[in-house]
N, C-alpha and C positions, 0 to 999 in steps of 0.2 A: 320937225323938232319934237312935237308931241309924241310921235311914235318912238323916238329914242328914249324918252323919259319912262314910258311904260315898260320898255324892255329892261331898263335898269332896275326898276322896282321889282319886276318879276324875277330878275336874277338874284336880288337880295332876299326875296321871299324863298327862293329855292335853296339858297345857302342856309337860311335859318331852319328850314325843314330838315336838311341833311344833318345839321348839328343836333337837332332834337332827336332824330333817329339814332345817331351815334350814342347820345346820352342814354336813350332807352335800351340799346343793345348792351352798353357797358353796365347799366344797372342790372339788367337780366343776368349777365355773366357773373357779377358779384353775388347776386342772390343764389345762382346755381352753385357757386363755390362754397357759400355758406351752408347750403343744403348738403353738399358732399361732405363737408367737415363734420356736420352733425351726424350724418350717416356713419362716417368713420368712427366717431366717438361712440355711437351706439354699438357698432360692430366690436370695437375694442372692449367695451364693457361686457358685451356678450361673451367674448373670448375669455375674459378674466373669470367671469362666473363659471363658465364651462370648465376651465382648467382647475378652479377650486374644487368643483364637484368630482373631477377625475382624480385629483390628489387625495381628497377625502376618501373616495371609494377604494383607491389602491392601498391607502393606509389601513383601512378596515380589513382588507384582504390579507395584508401582511400580519396583522394581529391575529386573525383567525388561523393563519398557517402556523404561527408559533404555538398556538394552543393545541392544534391537532397533530403537529409533527409529521404530516403526510408529505413525503419527499416528492411523490409523483405529482401532487397538485401545487407544490411550492412555487414552481416556475410560472404557472399559467393563471393562478387564481386572481392575482392582481390585475392582469389584463382583462380577464373575463368580467370582473366587477366594473372595471373602467368602461368596457364596451357596453355593459348594461346601463351604466350611468349616462353614456352618450345617447343611447337609444331613448332614454326618458327625458332628454333635454332637446329643445327645439334647435335645429341647425340654423346658424345665421346665414345671411345671404353672402354671395360673392365667393372669395377664396378661403372662407373660414373652415370649410370641410378639409381642405388641404392642410391647413395649419393644425387642425385637431389630429389628423393622421400622423403628422410629424411628431406631435406630442405623444401619441400612443406608442410610436416606435421607440422613443426615448425611454418611456416607462418599461417597455418590454426588454430593452437592452440591460437596464439595471436590475430588473427583477430576477434574472437568471443566475445571479451570483457572479463570482469571478470568472472571467473568460479563459484564464490560463489553467484553470483546474487545480491550482496549487493549494487552494483552501476549500474546505467543504461548504456546500450551500446550506447544510443543516448543522446544528451543534450536537455533538455526541453526548449521550446520556452518561450518568455515573451511577452504577457501573455501566460500561459500554454495552449497548444492545442493538444499535442501528447498524445494519450491514454497510460495509464500505461502498458497495455499488450504489446505495441510496445517498450516501454522503457526497459522492462524486458522480451524479447522474449523467454528466457529459462524457464520462469515461477517461478524463484526463487526471490520472492518479499522480500523486507526488513522486517525483524522481528521487533516486537515492543520491549518494555522494558521487559526483562526476569528477573524474580525474583524467587529464589529458595525457596521452602517451608522450614519452620523452625519448631522446636519443635517435636512433635510426627509424623509429616508428612515429616520430613527431609529425611527419607529413600527413598522417591519417586525419588529423583534426580538420584540415582545410581541403582535403581531397574531395572533389565533386563526385568521383566514382564511389568513394567510401560512404559519402553521405547518401547516395542513391541506394547502396546496399543496406545502409542503416534503416532507411525508410521502408524497405521491404519487410522488415521484422517488427513493424509497429504493433501488430496484434499480439505478438509474443511479449513484447516489452510491456504492453498494457496489462496483460494477464499477470505477469510476474510482479509488476508494481502494485497491483491490487492485492496480491497475496502478501507482499511486503508490508503494506499499510495495515492490513489485518494483524500481522505479526507484531508490528510496532505498538499498536493500540492495546493488543492483548497483553503483551509483556509489561507495558506501563501499568496496567491494572494489577497484574500479578505482583510487581515490585511494591505496590502500595499495600496489598492485603497480606502478603506472606509474612509470617512471624513465628517465633518459637511456640511450641505447644500444639500446632496444627498437625494432624495426621497427614501422611504423604498421599493417601487416597483422597482426602478432602482437597488438598492443594491441586492435584492433577485433575480431578473432576470439575473443580471450579474453573480452572484454566481452560480445559477442553470445552466446557459449556460456552464460555465467552468466545473462544476461537470459532466454534461452529456458527454462532450467531453473526459474528463480524464477517466471516468469509461467505456467509449465506450458503451453508452446506447444501449440496445438490448432487447426491450420488457420487459418481466418479468425475463429475465436472468441476466440483469445488468442495473443499473440506480440509480436515487435518491431513498432513502428509505422512505422519508417523506418530507413534505414541509419545506422550510426554515423558522425557527422561528426567529423573530427579535423583540422580546418583549422589550418595552422601560419603564424604570423607575419603577413605581409601578406594571406594568404588568410583571409577572414572566415567563409565558410560554404560548405556543399555539396561539401566534399571528403571522399572516402573512397577508400582505395587500391584500384585494380583489380589483377587477378592480374598478378604480375611486378613490381609496384611495390616498389622497394628503399629507399624513404625511411626514414631513421632519426631518431628523436627525439633532440635535442641539449639540452645544459644551458642554452643561451641561447635556446631556443625558447619561444614563447608559443603554447600549443596549446588550442584550443577543443573540448571533448568535448560533443557534442550528439547525444543518442540518445533514442528514445521507446519506450514500451510501450503496449499496449492490451488491454482485455478487452471483448469484444462491440463493438468499434469505438469504445469510449470511450478517447480518446487522451491520454496524458501526454507533453507536449513540454517538455523541461527540459534545460538546458545549464549548463556551468560552464567556467572557464578554469584551465588547469594551467600553473604556472611553477615553475622551480627556482632562478632567480637573483632574489634579493630586490630588485634594482634595478627590476623591473617591478611592484612592489607598488602604486605610485600609480596605474598604469593599471588594475590589477585592482580596486582599491578604488573608483575612479571609476565603473567600469561596474557594480559590485555596488551601489553607492549609488544610481545612476540607476535600476537595475531595481527596487530596493526602493521608490524614490519613485513609479515607475509603478504598482506594486502598491498602495501606500498611497492614491494618487489615484483608482484605479479604483473603480467602483461603478455601481449602477443609476441611469440617467438622467444619468450623467456624459458630457460631450462628449469624444470621442476627441482632438480638437485641443487641448483643455486639458491632457490627460495629456502629450501630446508637448511642449508648452511647458515644463511643469515638469521633464520629463526633461532637456531641453536645458539649462536653467538649472543643474541640479545637475552634469551631465557637464562643462560648460565651466568650472566653478569649480575644476577640478583641472588640474594640469600635471605633467610628468615630466621629469627630467633624465637624459639618456643620453649617456655619453661626453663630459661637459662642456657639452652643449648642451641647452637647455630647450625642450620641445615642448608646445604646448597639446594637450589631449585633446579631440578632436572627436567628436560623434556621427555615425555613418555615416547620412547623411540618406536614402539610398534603400534602407535596410533597416528593416523594421517588425515590430512584433508583429502578431498576427492572431487572429481568432476561429476556433474549432474546432467541427466538427460530427461526427456519427457517421461513421466511416470517411472523413472528409474533413479533412485537416490544415489547409488554408487555406479557410475557409468564407465568405469574402467581405468581411468588415470588416477594416480594417487599423488598428493602433495606432501612430501615428507616434512618432518619438523626437526630432523637432524641431517647432517651432511652424509653424503654417500648414496643418495638416491639415484633414480634413473635419469638419464640425460634427455628425456622426452621433453618436447617443447609444447607450450600452450599455444592454442590456435584461435583464430577469429571465430566469434559467435559461440564460444564455449562458456558454459556456466561452471563455476567452481565454488565449493564450500571450503573456505580457508579457516581451518580450526587448529588450535594448539592446546596441548594439555601439559600442565606443569605438575611436578610431584616432589614431595619431601622424602619419598621412599626410594626404591630402586630405579624407577623410571621405566619399568616394564610391567605390562598387565597380562593377566591370564583369566580364563573363564572361571567363574565362581558363582555361587548362589543359584536360586531357582530361576529358570528361564521365564521371561514375560514377553519378549519381542519375537515376532515371527514375520516372515515375508515370503511371498510366493517367488519361486525362481523365475527370473525374467525369460530365461532361455529354455525352460522346461517344455518339452513337447507333450504329446499324448502318452499318458502312462495308464495302463489298465489297473483298476482298483477292484479289489475283491469284495469289500464290504459296502453295503448300501449307505451306511452311516458316513463313511469316508467320502463317498460320492456326494452326498447331501451337503456335508461341510465344505467341500471344495466348491460347490455351486454358490454357497453363501459367501465364501471368500472372493470368488470371481465377481459376483454382483456388487459387493460392497467395498472391496479394497483393490481388486485387480492385482497389480504388481507393487502396490504400495504396502508399507509395513503396517502391522496391526498388533494388538496385544490381546490377552485373554479377557481383560475387562471389557474390551469392545465386542467380543463375542458374547459375553454375558449381557451386554446392553442390547444386543439383537435378539435376545431370548433363547440363545443356544444353551443347552444343558447336557451334562454327561458327554462331553465332546473330547476329553483328553485322550482317550484311546484312538479315536478317529484322527485327531491332530497328530499323534505320534505316528500313525500309519502314513499320513501325508509327508511327514518329515523323513521317515525311513525310505519312502519311495523316491525322494529327491524332488518332489513337487514344491514343498515348502521347506525353507531353511530356518532353523532356530538361531537366535542371536542372544546368548546368555550374557549376564552382566560381566563387565571387564574390570578387574580389580588389581591394584598394587598390593603390597604387603599390608597387613592389618596394623593400625596405629598411625599410619602416615596420612597425609592430606593431599588431595588433588584438586586442581582447578581447571576450568575450560572457558574459552571464549571463541565465538565462531561467527562468521558473516558469509553471505552469499554474494558473489559478484558475477557480472556479465562482461565479457570482453567484446564489446561492440566494435564494429569496423572503425568508428571514429574516436571513441573514448572508452575508458574503463569506468563502469558504473558499479559502485558498491550498493547494491539494491536494498539490502536490509539495514543499512546504516540509519541510526536514529540519534536523538538528542542524548540518550542515556549512555550509549557506547558505540 
């Protein structure tokens, strides 16, 4: 019996020892949990402090970028400062390194500006001086007005084959959009500063200086596509002042501003009309409406003659009253729109602005300048006044030249303009002097073609509007379209 009692006591003692061990283990687990919670709190506080330092550093970087305006450093400065801040801060234990990397990625994503390229990462100055390529460093330049094809060509919008063909021309589209954005910003500036009392030379040189900056002029790779046309009143086209021209813009003048830009030979040809007296509004509205009609009618497989017929119908539906007399607004029948190729402003096809033109069709991937001219005169222009525009013949082969001066001038033209149009002011700008005889020799030999001003009868008024469009495989893009017109 005694033996059984001891065993019972031993059993109770063993159970008490097990309960004490379980209590000790449970207490230890609770202490370890509390320690982990304390560590997590410490880590969380460390993360918060580090994120504050990164945010402060990136904010300082953004402020510095706004002051210096350097587009090349705009995207990366905030990240570099953030990285420097991270290097100067102690890294917490555990997974904090991973979380800080994730935070850095978010900062980098927002620091690069808009991902779609529709808005610039820098703000343009006033007057504009920052090149377009720096405003859109990712190369995603703003698109023009996109219009889907209709009728039998409507399938192109959703065709996978046409989309693939469209993607093949992405470099060309990027170049032409860059040129178009430079044109838009330049003409916006011109519309703000142009006013009566300015000389035509002052207007042209101010415009061309801005255009060269925005397009980031680089020899034949980028620059003005042709001289600035500023034809006044009865003169419809191809007038730019030569050196010594003292013509002054007046309140009652109707001035056509026609200038171009190019990147890698992809030309934007775009024009608008400037008036100060509201009595000319019907003339301006008629030509603008006619140009928009031509753009609307244009498309792949559309006959050029059909576009001209529709333009004429719209233009002739307007009239204007000047000094108590009503004048019909006529399309200038011997001025046309035209196709454009690389480094070639007139590529062969013409877009008439009256009925009766050729039944040639527009084709895929072609560039066109859709331009219309309206007149209160006869509606026919002829050569008049002193020549200022010149252009090397695109198809001119080797022609032997007798004089060394003509050879030297031809070399200057080849190096600076190629087959793009130029004017005498631009030769003066390059330091050329006493070149008129040599220039005449190049014209007489057929190497260079002169383009004198085109005028209607004196006393009448003419207006012009023009846009460049691209017939892409999937859509029609009016590349030069802007908020102004």
